[in-house]
C-alpha positions as CSV (number, residue, x, y, z in Angstrom):
1,M,-14.5,-105.1,44.1
2,N,-13.3,-101.3,44.9
3,D,-10.0,-102.4,45.6
4,V,-9.7,-105.3,43.0
5,I,-10.4,-103.1,40.5
6,L,-8.1,-100.5,42.0
7,S,-5.5,-103.4,41.9
8,R,-6.4,-104.0,38.2
9,I,-5.4,-99.9,36.8
10,A,-2.4,-99.4,39.4
11,E,-1.2,-103.1,37.3
12,A,-1.5,-101.4,34.0
13,L,-0.2,-98.6,34.9
14,T,3.3,-99.6,35.9
15,W,3.3,-102.1,33.1
16,T,2.2,-98.7,30.7
17,G,5.1,-97.2,31.9
18,R,7.4,-100.4,31.3
19,Y,5.9,-101.1,28.4
20,V,6.6,-97.7,26.5
21,E,9.9,-97.6,28.4
22,R,11.1,-101.1,26.9
23,A,9.9,-99.9,23.4
24,D,11.8,-96.6,23.5
25,A,15.5,-98.5,24.8
26,T,14.6,-101.4,22.6
27,A,14.7,-98.8,19.9
28,R,17.7,-96.9,20.8
29,I,19.4,-100.0,21.0
30,L,18.7,-100.8,17.5
31,D,19.3,-97.7,15.8
32,A,23.1,-96.9,18.0
33,Y,23.5,-100.8,16.2
34,L,22.5,-99.7,12.8
35,H,24.5,-96.5,12.6
36,R,27.8,-98.7,13.4
37,M,27.4,-100.9,11.5
38,L,26.8,-98.1,8.3
39,E,30.1,-96.2,9.7
40,D,32.2,-99.6,9.6
41,P,30.5,-101.7,6.9
42,W,33.1,-104.7,7.9
43,R,31.9,-105.0,11.5
44,D,30.2,-108.8,11.7
45,E,26.9,-108.3,10.5
46,D,25.8,-111.8,12.2
47,A,27.9,-110.9,15.8
48,A,26.7,-107.7,16.6
49,C,23.2,-109.1,15.2
50,R,24.1,-112.2,18.3
51,S,24.8,-109.2,20.8
52,L,21.6,-107.7,19.9
53,Y,20.1,-111.0,21.0
54,A,21.6,-111.1,24.3
55,I,20.8,-107.6,25.0
56,L,17.6,-108.7,25.2
57,G,17.3,-112.1,27.0
58,M,16.6,-113.5,23.5
59,D,17.8,-117.0,22.3
60,A,20.3,-115.9,18.4
61,G,20.1,-119.8,17.4
62,G,23.1,-122.0,15.3
63,E,22.5,-120.1,12.2
64,P,23.7,-116.5,10.7
65,V,21.4,-114.1,11.8
66,D,20.8,-110.7,9.5
67,M,19.7,-107.3,10.8
68,Q,16.5,-107.8,8.9
69,Q,15.7,-111.0,11.1
70,V,17.2,-109.3,13.9
71,L,14.6,-106.1,13.0
72,D,12.0,-108.5,12.6
73,Q,11.7,-110.2,15.8
74,L,13.3,-107.2,17.9
75,A,10.9,-104.2,16.5
76,F,8.3,-104.8,14.2
77,D,6.5,-108.4,16.2
78,A,3.1,-107.6,17.8
79,R,3.0,-111.0,19.2
80,S,6.1,-110.3,22.2
81,T,6.2,-107.3,24.4
82,G,9.8,-108.2,23.8
83,S,10.0,-106.1,20.6
84,I,8.5,-102.6,19.9
85,E,5.6,-103.2,18.7
86,G,4.4,-105.9,20.8
87,A,5.6,-103.2,23.6
88,L,4.0,-100.5,22.7
89,G,0.5,-102.6,21.7
90,A,0.6,-103.7,25.7
91,A,1.3,-100.1,26.9
92,R,-1.7,-99.3,24.7
93,L,-4.1,-101.6,25.9
94,N,-2.8,-101.3,29.2
95,A,-3.5,-97.4,29.1
96,R,-7.0,-98.1,27.9
97,S,-7.9,-100.4,30.9
98,A,-7.1,-96.8,33.4
99,R,-8.6,-94.4,31.0
100,E,-9.7,-93.1,34.3
101,A,-6.1,-92.5,35.7
102,V,-4.2,-91.5,32.5
103,S,-4.6,-88.0,31.0
104,S,-6.5,-88.0,28.0
105,A,-3.1,-86.7,26.2
106,M,-1.4,-89.9,27.1
107,W,-3.9,-92.2,25.7
108,E,-4.0,-89.8,22.5
109,C,-0.5,-90.0,22.1
110,L,-0.1,-93.9,22.2
111,N,-2.9,-94.7,20.4
112,A,-1.9,-92.0,17.6
113,T,1.4,-94.1,18.0
114,W,-0.1,-97.1,17.9
115,H,-1.8,-96.3,14.7
116,A,1.1,-94.7,12.8
117,L,3.5,-98.0,12.8
118,A,2.1,-99.6,10.1
119,E,2.9,-96.8,7.9
120,Q,6.0,-96.7,9.2
121,R,6.2,-100.5,9.8
122,R,6.0,-100.4,5.2
123,A,7.9,-97.6,4.5
124,A,11.4,-99.3,7.5
125,R,10.6,-102.0,4.4
126,R,11.7,-99.8,1.2
127,T,14.4,-97.1,2.9
128,G,15.4,-98.3,5.9
129,P,14.5,-98.1,10.0
130,Y,15.2,-95.1,10.7
131,A,12.2,-92.9,10.8
132,Y,10.3,-95.7,12.0
133,L,13.0,-95.7,15.3
134,E,13.0,-92.5,15.8
135,L,8.9,-91.9,15.5
136,V,8.9,-94.5,18.8
137,R,11.8,-92.8,20.1
138,S,10.2,-89.5,20.1
139,R,6.7,-90.3,21.0
140,A,8.2,-92.4,24.1
141,A,9.6,-89.1,25.2
142,L,6.6,-87.2,24.5
143,F,4.7,-89.6,26.4
144,F,6.5,-89.5,29.6
145,G,6.5,-85.5,29.4
146,L,3.0,-86.1,29.4
147,A,2.5,-88.0,32.1
148,D,5.4,-85.3,33.9
149,S,2.8,-82.3,32.7
150,T,-0.7,-83.2,32.9
151,M,-0.7,-86.1,35.6
152,S,-1.1,-84.9,39.0
153,R,1.5,-86.6,41.8
154,D,-0.8,-89.1,42.9
155,D,-0.1,-92.7,42.7
156,S,-1.2,-92.8,39.2
157,W,1.6,-91.1,38.4
158,R,3.8,-93.4,40.8
159,F,2.7,-96.1,39.3
160,V,3.7,-95.1,35.9
161,V,7.3,-93.6,36.6
162,L,7.8,-96.7,39.1
163,G,7.5,-99.1,36.3
164,R,9.6,-96.9,34.4
165,S,11.9,-97.0,36.6
166,L,12.1,-100.2,37.0
167,E,12.5,-101.2,33.6
168,R,14.9,-98.5,32.9
169,V,17.4,-99.9,35.4
170,D,16.9,-103.4,33.7
171,M,17.6,-101.9,30.3
172,T,20.9,-100.5,31.6
173,V,22.2,-103.7,33.3
174,R,21.4,-106.0,30.1
175,L,23.3,-103.8,28.4
176,L,26.0,-103.6,30.4
177,S,25.9,-107.2,31.4
178,V,26.9,-108.2,27.3
179,R,29.5,-105.5,27.6
180,V,31.3,-107.0,30.8
181,L,29.8,-110.6,30.6
182,D,29.8,-111.8,26.9
183,A,33.4,-110.6,25.3
184,A,32.6,-112.5,22.1
185,H,29.5,-110.7,21.2
186,A,29.9,-107.0,23.4
187,P,29.3,-104.1,21.9
188,D,32.2,-101.5,22.0
189,W,31.9,-98.2,24.4
190,P,30.5,-95.6,22.2
191,T,28.2,-97.9,20.6
192,L,27.1,-99.0,24.4
193,L,26.7,-94.7,25.3
194,S,24.7,-94.5,22.4
195,A,22.3,-97.7,23.1
196,S,21.6,-95.9,25.7
197,G,21.1,-92.7,24.9
198,A,23.8,-91.0,26.9
199,D,26.8,-90.2,24.5
200,E,26.0,-86.3,25.4
201,A,25.7,-86.1,28.6
202,Y,28.6,-88.0,29.0
203,A,30.9,-86.1,26.6
204,R,29.7,-83.1,28.9
205,V,31.0,-84.6,31.8
206,Y,33.4,-86.0,30.7
207,S,34.7,-83.3,27.7
208,G,34.9,-87.0,25.5
209,F,33.3,-90.0,24.0
210,G,33.6,-93.2,26.2
211,D,35.8,-95.1,25.0
212,T,37.3,-96.8,28.4
213,P,35.5,-98.2,31.4
214,R,34.9,-95.2,32.8
215,V,31.1,-95.5,30.5
216,A,30.0,-97.7,33.3
217,E,30.8,-96.1,36.1
218,F,28.5,-93.2,34.3
219,L,25.6,-95.4,33.2
220,L,25.7,-96.6,36.7
221,L,26.7,-93.9,39.2
222,D,26.0,-90.7,37.9
223,R,23.5,-89.0,40.5
224,D,22.0,-86.5,37.3
225,F,21.6,-88.6,34.6
226,P,18.1,-90.0,34.7
227,R,19.0,-93.3,32.8
228,S,21.6,-94.4,34.8
229,A,20.9,-96.7,37.9
230,L,21.6,-95.0,40.3
231,H,19.3,-92.0,39.5
232,A,16.2,-94.8,38.5
233,L,16.6,-96.3,41.2
234,T,16.2,-93.3,43.6
235,T,12.9,-92.7,41.7
236,A,11.5,-95.7,42.2
237,E,12.5,-96.2,45.6
238,E,10.9,-92.2,46.5
239,C,7.8,-93.6,44.8
240,L,7.3,-96.7,46.3
241,S,8.0,-94.2,50.2
242,E,5.2,-92.0,49.1
243,L,3.1,-95.0,48.5
244,G,3.4,-95.4,51.5
245,R,6.0,-98.3,51.9
246,P,8.4,-98.1,54.7
247,R,11.9,-99.1,54.6
248,Q,11.6,-102.6,55.5
249,D,8.9,-103.3,52.9
250,P,9.5,-106.1,50.5
251,A,9.7,-103.8,47.5
252,R,11.8,-101.1,48.9
253,R,14.3,-102.6,50.7
254,P,16.3,-104.7,47.8
255,I,16.4,-101.4,45.8
256,G,17.5,-99.4,48.8
257,R,19.7,-101.7,49.7
258,L,21.7,-101.3,46.1
259,R,21.1,-98.1,45.9
260,T,23.1,-96.9,49.4
261,R,25.5,-100.0,47.5
262,L,26.1,-97.0,44.5
263,E,26.5,-94.3,46.1
264,Y,29.0,-95.4,48.2
265,L,30.5,-97.6,45.7
266,D,34.1,-97.0,45.2
267,S,34.5,-95.7,42.6
268,P,38.3,-97.0,41.8
269,S,37.5,-101.0,42.5
270,M,34.1,-101.1,40.4
271,E,35.7,-102.7,37.7
272,D,36.3,-105.1,39.9
273,Q,33.0,-105.7,41.3
274,L,31.5,-105.4,37.9
275,P,30.0,-108.5,37.4
276,A,28.4,-109.4,40.6
277,L,26.8,-105.7,40.8
278,L,25.2,-106.0,37.9
279,R,24.0,-109.6,38.7
280,D,22.7,-108.1,41.9
281,L,21.0,-104.9,40.6
282,Q,18.8,-107.6,37.8
283,T,17.7,-109.6,40.9
284,A,16.8,-106.7,43.4
285,C,14.7,-105.2,40.0
286,M,13.0,-108.5,39.5
287,A,12.2,-109.2,44.2
288,S,11.1,-105.4,43.8
289,A,8.7,-106.1,41.0
290,E,7.5,-109.4,42.1
291,A,6.9,-107.3,45.5
292,V,4.9,-104.7,44.3
293,A,3.1,-107.0,42.0
294,E,2.5,-109.3,45.1
295,R,1.6,-105.6,47.6
296,F,-0.8,-103.8,44.9
297,F,-2.1,-106.7,42.7
298,P,-3.2,-109.1,44.9
299,Y,-5.9,-110.3,42.6
300,Q,-6.4,-113.6,40.7
301,G,-6.8,-114.0,37.3
302,P,-5.5,-112.7,33.6
303,V,-5.0,-109.7,32.9
304,E,-4.8,-108.5,28.9
305,W,-0.8,-108.1,28.0
306,A,0.0,-107.7,31.5
307,Q,2.7,-110.2,31.9
308,E,6.2,-110.0,30.5
309,G,7.2,-111.1,27.4
310,A,10.4,-113.2,26.6
């Protein structure tokens, strides 16, 4: 019974990290697109909305799509963990089921954020969604800051960070995949940088704003930027190593291989390799997540909100 309890806590912590990161990334993406549309009122709204759906792996259907529909589905839908509100609700319920493992400050942050969303949602319908999205982004940053400052560096903390890292790679790959593989709805490079929260960091490194494929190199290979694929894979592998997983473990091996591949990738030839590389990154993260679940969450039976939504 103790093993089952520990498995449930480990799963709840991993998904808490994933869901908070998902809400944060989705808020950043929506905010970037909304600002671009304000700056360029002649931009094709339907194409921009379809790009958003493509990033998050959702079918836009055959009818014209507007931004209000996108917000209703990707921000305000509490029933889907693919939306901001659904992801934060899932994070809150998972954190509640692991109350003995998370700090009181982390729980209070998630609980207060969840209860503030309804008022912010109503305000968003009157004055626009910017305050709503800013609340989500600031509270996600607060939550992970509290995790770093109030949790011991034990296995509980490692599961939270592991979940965040796997989700972070997945969201970065989704953004780049739409730009590289789906030209019909592709965001421009500055929008992609903004959606990744990387515009200022990129500008410091390259002394300018991104309008070239060098953005992909930064988001995949930069060792210092915490949202880059290389940085997140390195963090995930470190967590698995500290959880006692050997190099050949099914959870650690796929992300270790991709981390090594990124470290030694020849930058000038990256553009040609990019489509295959993005597919391999997503496959590796899925394989690692499945192996983590099989190794650490071996019990049978559903856990509320624990399964990933579309």
